[in-house]
C-alpha positions in Angstrom: -60.0 50.9 -3.2 -63.4 50.3 -1.3 -63.7 48.1 1.3 -66.5 46.5 3.0 -66.9 47.6 6.0 -68.1 44.7 8.3 -65.9 43.7 10.9 -63.4 40.6 10.8 -63.8 37.8 13.5 -61.3 34.8 13.7 -62.5 32.2 11.1 -62.7 29.4 13.3 -64.9 27.5 10.8 -61.6 27.3 8.8 -59.7 25.1 10.7 -61.2 22.1 8.9 -59.8 23.4 5.5 -56.4 21.9 6.6 -58.3 18.6 7.1 -58.6 18.6 3.5 -62.5 19.8 2.6 -62.0 22.0 -0.4 -60.0 19.4 -2.1 -61.0 18.1 -5.6 -63.3 15.5 -4.2 -66.7 14.8 -5.5 -68.8 17.3 -3.6 -72.1 15.6 -1.7 -75.1 15.2 -2.6 -77.0 18.7 -2.0 -79.1 18.6 1.5 -82.7 19.8 -0.1 -83.6 21.1 3.6 -81.1 23.3 3.3 -81.7 25.0 -0.1 -82.6 28.5 0.2 -85.2 28.6 -2.3 -86.2 26.6 -5.8 -84.5 28.6 -8.3 -86.9 31.7 -9.8 -86.8 32.1 -13.4 -84.6 35.0 -14.7 -85.5 37.9 -13.6 -85.7 41.2 -16.0 -83.6 43.7 -16.0 -83.4 46.9 -18.1 -80.3 48.3 -19.6 -77.2 46.4 -21.6 -75.9 43.5 -20.3 -73.6 43.6 -17.9 -71.3 41.0 -18.3 -69.0 40.0 -15.3 -66.5 37.0 -14.7 -66.5 34.9 -11.5 -63.4 33.3 -11.4 -62.0 31.2 -8.8 -62.1 28.0 -6.5 -65.5 25.9 -4.5 -66.6 28.7 -2.7 -67.5 30.0 -6.5 -67.8 27.0 -8.1 -70.9 25.8 -5.8 -69.4 22.7 -4.2 -72.1 20.7 -2.9 -75.1 23.0 -4.2 -77.8 22.3 -6.4 -77.7 24.5 -9.9 -79.0 27.6 -9.4 -77.5 27.9 -5.5 -73.9 28.9 -6.3 -72.8 32.6 -5.3 -72.5 33.5 -9.2 -76.0 32.4 -9.8 -77.6 34.2 -6.5 -75.4 36.9 -7.0 -77.0 37.4 -10.6 -80.7 37.1 -9.3 -79.6 39.9 -7.1 -78.0 42.2 -9.2 -81.2 41.9 -11.8 -83.6 42.9 -8.4 -81.6 45.9 -8.4 -81.9 46.7 -11.9 -78.7 45.5 -13.2 -78.8 43.6 -16.2 -75.9 41.2 -14.8 -75.0 38.2 -16.9 -72.1 36.0 -14.7 -70.3 33.3 -16.1 -69.2 31.1 -13.4 -65.4 29.9 -13.9 -65.0 28.6 -10.5 -63.0 25.6 -10.1 -63.1 23.2 -6.8 -59.5 22.8 -6.0 -58.0 25.6 -7.5 -55.0 27.2 -5.9 -53.5 30.4 -7.0 -51.1 28.9 -9.4 -54.0 26.6 -10.9 -56.0 30.0 -11.6 -53.3 31.8 -13.2 -52.7 29.0 -15.2 -55.7 28.8 -16.4 -56.5 33.0 -16.8 -55.5 33.3 -20.2 -57.6 30.8 -21.8 -60.4 31.7 -19.4 -60.5 35.3 -20.4 -60.4 34.3 -23.9 -62.9 32.5 -23.9 -65.2 35.3 -22.7 -67.2 37.1 -25.5 -68.1 39.7 -24.6 -65.3 41.2 -22.7 -66.2 41.0 -19.2 -66.9 44.3 -17.5 -65.9 43.1 -13.9 -64.2 40.0 -12.4 -65.0 38.6 -9.2 -61.8 36.8 -7.7 -61.8 34.4 -5.0 -58.6 32.3 -4.4 -56.2 31.7 -2.0 -58.4 29.2 0.1 -56.5 26.3 -0.9 -53.3 27.3 -0.9 -53.7 27.8 3.1 -54.6 24.3 2.6 -52.3 22.9 1.4 -49.6 24.9 3.7 -48.2 26.9 0.6 -45.9 29.6 1.2 -47.7 33.2 1.6 -45.1 34.9 -1.0 -46.4 32.1 -3.3 -50.0 33.2 -2.9 -49.3 36.7 -3.2 -46.9 36.6 -6.4 -49.8 34.8 -8.0 -52.6 37.0 -6.7 -50.6 40.3 -8.0 -50.1 38.6 -11.5 -53.7 37.6 -12.0 -54.6 41.2 -10.7 -52.0 42.6 -12.8 -53.2 40.9 -15.6 -57.0 41.8 -15.3 -56.0 45.2 -14.4 -53.7 45.3 -17.8 -57.1 44.7 -19.5 -59.1 47.0 -18.3 -61.2 44.7 -16.4 -62.0 46.1 -12.7 -62.0 43.5 -9.6 -63.9 42.4 -6.4 -61.4 40.6 -4.6 -63.0 38.2 -1.9 -60.3 38.0 0.9 -59.4 34.7 2.9 -58.2 34.7 6.5 -55.6 32.2 7.6 -56.9 29.3 9.5 -55.9 29.6 13.4 -53.8 26.8 13.7 -51.4 27.7 11.3 -50.1 30.1 13.6 -49.3 34.0 14.1 -46.7 33.8 11.8 -47.9 32.3 8.9 -51.7 34.5 9.3 -49.4 37.7 9.6 -47.9 36.8 6.3 -50.8 35.5 4.5 -53.7 37.8 6.1 -52.1 41.4 4.3 -51.7 39.9 1.2 -55.7 40.6 0.0 -56.4 44.5 1.5 -51.9 45.2 0.2 -53.1 44.1 -3.4 -56.4 45.7 -3.6 -55.4 48.5 -3.4 -52.0 48.3 -5.6 -54.5 47.8 -8.0 -57.3 49.7 -7.2 -59.8 46.6 -6.3 -62.5 46.8 -4.3 -62.1 44.4 -1.4 -64.5 41.8 0.6 -61.8 41.1 3.2 -63.1 37.8 4.7 -65.6 36.3 1.9 -67.4 33.9 4.5 -68.0 36.3 7.3 -71.6 36.5 7.2 -71.5 32.4 7.4 -68.5 32.0 10.0 -69.8 30.2 13.6 -73.3 29.9 12.1 -73.7 26.6 12.0 -77.0 26.1 10.1 -75.7 28.5 6.9 -72.9 25.6 6.9 -72.5 22.3 4.8 -71.3 19.5 7.0 -67.9 19.9 6.0 -67.8 23.3 7.9 -65.9 24.8 5.0 -68.6 25.1 2.5 -72.1 27.6 2.9 -75.3 26.1 2.0 -77.9 27.6 -0.5 -78.5 30.1 2.4 -75.4 30.5 3.6 -74.8 31.7 -0.2 -77.7 34.1 0.4 -76.4 35.6 3.3 -73.0 36.0 2.2 -74.7 37.6 -1.7 -76.4 40.2 0.7 -73.1 40.9 2.2 -71.6 41.7 -1.0 -73.8 42.6 -3.8 -73.7 46.4 -2.9 -69.9 46.2 -3.3 -70.1 44.3 -6.7 -72.7 47.5 -8.0 -70.5 49.5 -6.9 -67.6 48.3 -8.5 -69.7 48.0 -12.1 -68.3 50.9 -14.3 -70.4 53.7 -14.6 -72.8 53.8 -17.6 -71.3 55.5 -20.1 -68.2 55.7 -18.0 
């Protein structure tokens, strides 16, 4: 298991999760003043195409952002800058819990052609929003990782942390889910996906939960090397 090395901070901006900010309501119109840049033309990259699946919730779907500003979109561009001929399929669905993700996993995988070499998984925030039992979250995530491993698809697991007002007991059972499952299934772990934007209001949308386009760029910068390292070696 490769762990993103940056220290973790208390996720105080996750408090609004409990107010329902991550549900399936229509996202607000994107704030153009917060866009990082207009979407550039595709960046040419050498070598065979590297298919990647982004599988998760609103943090991957691009909630509140313009086309081309989601994490998978910006990550694909960053990978191509590094010479990786990445093609990322965005299978993020706003409001998805781990149970909903597990339910659609088989269909999603069967829809991918060619089979992805790597899956980036971001689920669990909405479980926390609904105060679902951490044991249920663990069970669903484990089934997802087990299926991906069985299909010989490498995984980058984007971790989540419990909001402080859920209490220490909840955090003590929820927070270890990601490192423990990453270690068990050999996934690359990003311990807390939102770490680069926590307590930085200029990088968050008005709901204080979802990153702006600039926030997405900060997260991409912090995680792109993990994704590169997780890809299978060419010819291996």
